[in-house]
C-alpha positions as CSV (number, residue, x, y, z in Angstrom):
1,M,0.0,0.0,0.0
2,P,1.4,3.5,-0.8
3,K,2.8,5.5,2.1
4,L,1.3,8.9,2.8
5,S,3.8,10.1,5.3
6,A,6.0,11.9,2.6
7,P,4.5,15.1,1.1
8,V,3.3,15.0,-2.5
9,R,5.9,16.9,-4.5
10,R,4.9,18.8,-7.6
11,S,7.2,18.5,-10.6
12,R,8.7,21.6,-12.1
13,G,6.1,23.1,-14.4
14,L,3.4,20.7,-13.3
15,P,0.2,22.7,-12.6
16,R,-1.1,22.7,-9.0
17,T,-4.4,21.3,-10.1
18,L,-2.7,18.1,-11.5
19,A,-0.8,17.6,-8.3
20,A,-4.1,17.9,-6.3
21,F,-5.7,15.5,-8.7
22,A,-2.9,13.0,-8.1
23,L,-3.5,13.2,-4.3
24,L,-7.3,12.7,-4.8
25,A,-6.6,9.6,-7.0
26,L,-4.3,8.2,-4.4
27,C,-6.9,8.6,-1.7
28,G,-9.6,7.2,-4.0
29,G,-7.5,4.1,-4.5
30,L,-7.3,3.6,-0.7
31,A,-11.1,4.1,-0.4
32,H,-11.6,1.3,-2.9
33,A,-9.4,-1.0,-0.8
34,Q,-11.8,-0.7,2.2
35,P,-13.9,-3.8,2.9
36,A,-17.4,-3.9,1.6
37,A,-20.2,-2.7,3.8
38,P,-22.0,-5.5,5.6
39,P,-25.5,-6.4,4.3
40,P,-28.4,-4.7,6.0
41,S,-30.3,-6.3,8.9
42,I,-34.0,-6.4,7.9
43,A,-36.9,-6.7,10.4
44,P,-40.3,-8.2,9.4
45,A,-42.7,-5.8,7.6
46,G,-45.4,-6.1,10.2
47,K,-46.8,-9.0,12.3
48,A,-47.1,-12.6,11.4
49,W,-49.8,-13.5,8.9
50,R,-53.0,-15.0,10.4
51,S,-53.9,-18.6,9.7
52,G,-57.3,-18.9,11.4
53,A,-57.7,-22.3,13.1
54,G,-54.5,-23.5,11.4
55,F,-53.7,-26.8,9.8
56,Q,-55.6,-29.8,11.1
57,F,-54.1,-33.2,11.8
58,A,-55.6,-36.3,13.4
59,D,-52.4,-37.0,15.4
60,K,-49.9,-34.8,17.2
61,E,-51.7,-31.7,15.9
62,K,-49.8,-29.1,17.8
63,S,-46.3,-30.5,17.3
64,T,-47.0,-31.1,13.6
65,R,-48.3,-27.6,13.1
66,R,-45.0,-26.4,14.6
67,S,-42.9,-28.3,12.1
68,V,-43.4,-26.4,8.8
69,S,-40.3,-27.0,6.8
70,G,-41.0,-26.1,3.1
71,I,-43.4,-24.3,0.8
72,A,-44.1,-24.3,-2.9
73,C,-46.5,-21.7,-4.4
74,A,-48.0,-20.9,-7.8
75,P,-51.2,-19.1,-8.8
76,G,-54.2,-21.0,-9.9
77,A,-56.8,-19.9,-12.5
78,A,-58.1,-17.2,-10.0
79,R,-54.5,-15.8,-9.8
80,V,-54.5,-16.5,-6.1
81,P,-51.2,-18.1,-4.9
82,V,-51.9,-21.7,-3.8
83,C,-49.1,-23.4,-1.9
84,L,-48.1,-26.8,-0.9
85,V,-46.8,-26.7,2.7
86,V,-44.7,-29.6,4.0
87,F,-43.8,-30.6,7.6
88,D,-40.9,-32.5,8.9
89,E,-43.2,-34.7,11.0
90,G,-45.5,-37.3,9.8
91,M,-46.5,-38.4,6.2
92,E,-48.8,-35.6,5.1
93,A,-48.6,-32.2,3.3
94,R,-51.3,-29.5,3.3
95,F,-52.5,-26.8,0.8
96,A,-53.0,-23.1,1.7
97,E,-53.9,-19.9,-0.1
98,L,-51.9,-16.7,0.3
99,G,-53.2,-13.1,0.3
100,H,-54.3,-10.0,2.3
101,G,-52.1,-10.8,5.3
102,K,-53.5,-14.4,5.6
103,L,-52.3,-17.9,5.1
104,K,-55.6,-19.7,4.6
105,P,-55.3,-23.5,5.1
106,L,-57.4,-25.4,2.7
107,G,-59.2,-28.7,3.5
108,S,-57.2,-30.7,1.0
109,G,-53.8,-32.3,1.4
110,V,-51.5,-35.1,0.2
111,R,-50.5,-38.3,1.9
112,F,-47.2,-39.7,0.9
113,A,-47.0,-43.4,-0.1
114,V,-43.6,-43.9,1.5
115,P,-43.0,-46.9,3.8
116,G,-42.3,-45.8,7.3
117,K,-43.7,-43.3,9.8
118,E,-42.0,-40.1,8.8
119,L,-40.7,-38.8,5.5
120,D,-38.9,-35.9,7.3
121,A,-40.0,-33.7,4.5
122,E,-37.7,-30.7,4.3
123,G,-38.3,-29.1,0.9
124,A,-41.1,-28.4,-1.6
125,A,-41.0,-26.9,-5.1
126,T,-43.2,-26.6,-8.2
127,D,-42.5,-26.0,-11.9
128,G,-46.3,-25.4,-12.6
129,R,-46.7,-28.9,-13.9
130,Y,-45.5,-31.0,-10.9
131,F,-45.0,-30.6,-7.2
132,Y,-41.8,-31.9,-5.8
133,V,-41.0,-32.9,-2.2
134,T,-37.8,-34.2,-0.7
135,G,-37.0,-35.9,2.5
136,S,-33.9,-34.9,4.5
137,H,-31.9,-38.0,3.6
138,A,-30.4,-37.6,7.0
139,V,-29.7,-39.9,9.9
140,K,-31.8,-39.4,13.1
141,R,-30.5,-36.5,15.1
142,S,-31.0,-38.2,18.5
143,D,-28.9,-41.4,17.9
144,C,-27.5,-41.2,14.3
145,R,-29.6,-44.2,13.2
146,P,-30.6,-44.3,9.5
147,N,-34.1,-43.2,8.6
148,P,-34.8,-45.0,5.3
149,A,-38.2,-43.2,4.8
150,S,-36.3,-39.9,4.6
151,R,-34.3,-41.0,1.5
152,H,-37.1,-40.3,-1.0
153,V,-37.8,-37.6,-3.5
154,L,-41.4,-37.4,-4.6
155,R,-43.4,-35.7,-7.3
156,F,-47.0,-35.6,-8.4
157,R,-49.1,-33.6,-10.9
158,R,-50.5,-30.2,-10.2
159,D,-53.9,-29.0,-11.4
160,P,-53.3,-25.7,-13.1
161,A,-56.9,-24.5,-12.5
162,S,-57.2,-25.2,-8.8
163,G,-53.5,-25.0,-7.9
164,L,-53.9,-28.2,-5.9
165,A,-52.7,-31.7,-6.6
166,L,-54.4,-33.3,-9.6
167,G,-56.7,-36.0,-8.4
168,G,-55.8,-39.6,-8.9
169,A,-58.0,-42.7,-9.4
170,A,-61.4,-42.7,-7.8
171,G,-61.2,-43.7,-4.1
172,S,-57.4,-43.3,-4.0
173,E,-55.6,-40.8,-1.7
174,V,-52.6,-40.9,-4.1
175,P,-52.6,-37.9,-6.6
176,A,-52.2,-38.3,-10.3
177,G,-48.7,-38.8,-11.6
178,Y,-47.3,-39.8,-8.2
179,Q,-43.7,-41.0,-8.3
180,Q,-41.1,-41.6,-5.7
181,T,-37.4,-42.4,-6.0
182,T,-34.3,-43.1,-3.9
183,R,-31.9,-42.5,-6.8
184,L,-30.6,-39.2,-5.4
185,L,-28.8,-41.0,-2.6
186,D,-27.0,-43.2,-5.1
187,L,-26.0,-40.2,-7.1
188,I,-24.6,-38.5,-4.0
189,K,-22.7,-41.6,-3.1
190,G,-20.9,-41.3,-6.4
191,D,-19.8,-37.7,-6.0
192,A,-16.3,-37.0,-4.7
193,Q,-17.3,-33.9,-2.8
194,L,-20.2,-35.4,-0.9
195,R,-19.7,-39.2,-0.6
196,S,-18.0,-38.9,2.8
197,S,-21.2,-37.3,4.2
198,L,-22.8,-40.8,3.9
199,D,-20.0,-42.7,5.8
200,R,-21.4,-45.2,8.2
201,G,-21.6,-43.8,11.8
202,R,-21.4,-40.2,10.7
203,C,-23.8,-38.0,12.7
204,L,-25.4,-34.7,12.1
205,G,-23.0,-31.9,13.1
206,T,-20.0,-34.0,12.0
207,G,-20.4,-33.6,8.2
208,A,-23.4,-36.0,7.7
209,L,-25.8,-35.3,4.8
210,D,-28.8,-33.2,5.6
211,I,-31.1,-31.9,2.8
212,E,-33.3,-28.9,3.7
213,A,-34.0,-26.9,0.6
214,L,-35.5,-27.5,-2.8
215,A,-36.2,-25.5,-6.0
216,V,-36.8,-26.3,-9.7
217,R,-36.0,-24.3,-12.8
218,G,-35.5,-25.1,-16.5
219,G,-36.0,-28.8,-15.9
220,R,-33.4,-29.1,-13.2
221,L,-34.1,-29.9,-9.6
222,H,-31.8,-28.1,-7.1
223,V,-31.4,-29.7,-3.8
224,G,-29.9,-27.6,-1.0
225,L,-27.9,-28.9,1.9
226,R,-27.8,-27.7,5.5
227,G,-24.9,-30.0,6.0
228,P,-22.2,-30.7,5.3
229,T,-20.7,-27.2,4.8
230,Q,-17.2,-26.2,3.9
231,A,-15.2,-23.0,4.7
232,G,-18.2,-20.7,4.4
233,H,-19.8,-22.6,1.5
234,A,-23.0,-24.6,1.3
235,F,-23.6,-27.4,-1.3
236,I,-26.4,-27.6,-3.9
237,A,-26.9,-30.9,-5.8
238,S,-28.5,-30.2,-9.2
239,V,-30.1,-33.0,-11.3
240,D,-32.2,-33.4,-14.4
241,A,-35.7,-33.8,-12.9
242,E,-37.1,-36.1,-15.6
243,A,-34.2,-38.4,-15.6
244,L,-34.2,-38.6,-11.8
245,F,-37.6,-40.2,-11.8
246,G,-36.7,-42.4,-14.8
247,T,-33.7,-44.4,-15.7
248,G,-31.7,-41.9,-17.8
249,D,-28.6,-39.9,-16.8
250,A,-29.6,-37.4,-14.1
251,A,-26.5,-35.4,-14.9
252,L,-25.6,-34.6,-11.2
253,R,-23.8,-31.3,-10.6
254,V,-22.6,-30.3,-7.2
255,I,-22.1,-26.6,-6.6
256,R,-20.3,-25.0,-3.7
257,V,-22.1,-21.7,-3.0
258,P,-20.6,-19.0,-0.7
259,V,-23.2,-18.3,2.0
260,G,-21.1,-17.3,5.1
261,E,-19.4,-19.0,7.9
262,R,-21.4,-21.6,9.9
263,R,-24.5,-21.3,7.7
264,G,-26.2,-23.9,5.5
265,L,-29.2,-23.8,3.3
266,R,-32.8,-23.9,4.7
267,D,-34.9,-23.2,1.5
268,M,-34.7,-21.7,-2.0
269,A,-37.1,-19.7,-4.2
270,V,-36.9,-19.0,-7.9
271,A,-36.6,-15.3,-8.9
272,E,-35.9,-13.6,-12.2
273,G,-32.5,-12.3,-11.0
274,G,-31.3,-15.6,-9.7
275,M,-32.2,-18.1,-6.9
276,L,-33.0,-16.7,-3.5
277,L,-31.4,-18.8,-0.8
278,L,-32.7,-18.8,2.8
279,T,-29.6,-19.6,4.9
280,G,-29.3,-20.4,8.6
281,P,-27.1,-22.2,11.1
282,D,-25.6,-25.4,9.8
283,D,-25.6,-28.6,11.8
284,Q,-22.4,-27.9,13.8
285,V,-23.0,-27.6,17.5
286,D,-21.4,-24.2,17.7
287,S,-23.4,-22.6,14.9
288,G,-26.7,-21.9,16.7
289,D,-26.0,-18.2,16.8
290,A,-25.0,-17.8,13.2
291,G,-28.3,-16.2,12.3
292,W,-30.4,-16.2,9.2
293,A,-29.9,-14.4,5.9
294,I,-31.1,-14.1,2.3
295,V,-28.5,-14.8,-0.4
296,L,-28.9,-14.4,-4.1
297,W,-27.2,-17.2,-6.1
298,N,-26.7,-17.0,-9.9
299,D,-28.0,-20.4,-10.8
300,R,-27.6,-19.6,-14.5
301,R,-23.8,-19.3,-14.4
302,Q,-22.0,-21.6,-16.8
303,A,-21.3,-25.1,-15.4
304,G,-17.7,-25.5,-14.2
305,L,-17.2,-21.9,-13.2
306,P,-17.0,-20.9,-9.5
307,A,-20.5,-20.1,-8.1
308,E,-21.5,-16.4,-7.8
309,S,-23.6,-15.3,-4.8
310,R,-24.2,-12.2,-2.7
311,T,-25.7,-11.9,0.7
312,L,-28.6,-9.4,0.3
313,A,-29.6,-9.1,4.0
314,T,-29.7,-10.7,7.4
315,L,-33.0,-11.3,9.1
316,D,-33.7,-9.4,12.3
317,L,-35.9,-11.7,14.4
318,R,-35.4,-10.0,17.8
319,R,-38.9,-8.6,18.0
320,V,-40.9,-11.5,16.5
321,H,-44.0,-12.1,18.7
322,R,-44.6,-15.7,19.8
323,G,-48.2,-16.7,20.6
324,A,-49.4,-19.4,23.0
325,C,-49.0,-22.1,20.3
326,D,-45.4,-21.1,19.4
327,K,-42.2,-22.5,20.8
328,E,-39.2,-21.0,18.9
329,T,-38.4,-19.1,15.7
330,K,-36.4,-21.0,13.2
331,P,-36.9,-19.9,9.5
332,E,-37.2,-23.0,7.3
333,A,-39.4,-22.1,4.3
334,L,-39.3,-19.3,1.7
335,A,-41.8,-18.0,-0.9
336,L,-41.3,-15.1,-3.2
337,L,-44.3,-12.8,-3.1
338,Q,-43.2,-9.9,-5.4
339,E,-40.1,-8.9,-7.3
340,T,-39.4,-5.2,-8.3
341,A,-36.4,-3.4,-9.6
342,T,-35.3,-2.5,-6.1
343,A,-36.5,-5.3,-3.8
344,Y,-37.7,-8.8,-3.3
345,R,-40.7,-9.2,-1.0
346,V,-40.5,-12.7,0.5
347,L,-42.6,-14.7,2.9
348,V,-40.6,-16.7,5.5
349,L,-42.2,-19.5,7.6
350,S,-40.6,-20.9,10.7
351,D,-40.2,-24.3,12.3
352,G,-41.2,-24.0,15.9
353,M,-44.1,-21.7,15.2
354,C,-47.6,-22.9,14.6
355,D,-48.5,-22.9,10.9
356,G,-45.1,-21.4,10.3
357,A,-46.2,-17.9,11.6
358,P,-45.5,-16.4,8.1
359,L,-43.5,-13.1,8.2
360,V,-43.0,-10.7,5.3
361,F,-39.5,-9.3,4.6
362,D,-38.6,-6.6,2.0
363,I,-35.1,-7.5,0.9
364,P,-33.2,-4.9,-1.1
365,R,-31.7,-6.1,-4.3
């Protein structure tokens, strides 16, 4: 770095204005060397959206209502956003409408045809034609035992008119076009960056695989990981959606995305300017205070080049009100409500809060 202790000398015949300009240029260079300003901390734009009586479940209603883990929204024929909401407890998902400060649970839902008691659903996405849901593919947090039911990725047809799942055969709870696969796990086993996350005996918090985010664009399904993380980067596994549910080459790509130290992915949402990533503490035991943030990832960057991302804002949750049904605030699900030239308006739902307690954030671009 240039030293400023010596005076700036003006050469013989050099106009004083040029000498002053040289000093300004030198100072300007130092200004450019300063670290970038931290992203803004954004508080919710108002109180949590109302959800009436909330989602209804036959068993463990309160704890299941507090386990919202993913959301996928698209407008139906009436242009009202209809969303599939998934929970990391049980084997059911629910539908809801968004609008006018309300998340309105609908009477319909989907029951997953996966063997076992709990899919541990952690992500939902839609491309307008299908809904996609992924289990965590993780071992159990309590004792590191495998959870085979969580190793599934599902999809089923979406009705473009109602925005709900397209009905299946008469008398069946299974929606039309329902498919489920465990191929993703085999693909990850074959990847040099992630295969060690599946080592026998590896627990959450020690580099074990933990899927928590899902998005789809251009025929590719993007699966976001809470763990493992690496040196301030999270991993996204991207596959060809049609091939994943068939027998063709799913063309797995694993991308390391800069998201900040001790943070992993919690959800993703498709935007025009890129992919919005909801990030939060990864699985490491010392990451609980890492906080949550919204990151913009350039998902259209050419394959093989280093990933481009930018942290747009951190989420200020200090004044979030908790009702009698709520336990804790852990953002887990993300939906894009509106995109303008200056901001993204997003809806964030939290695990630990009944029906996700949806909060609106205006995130500057």
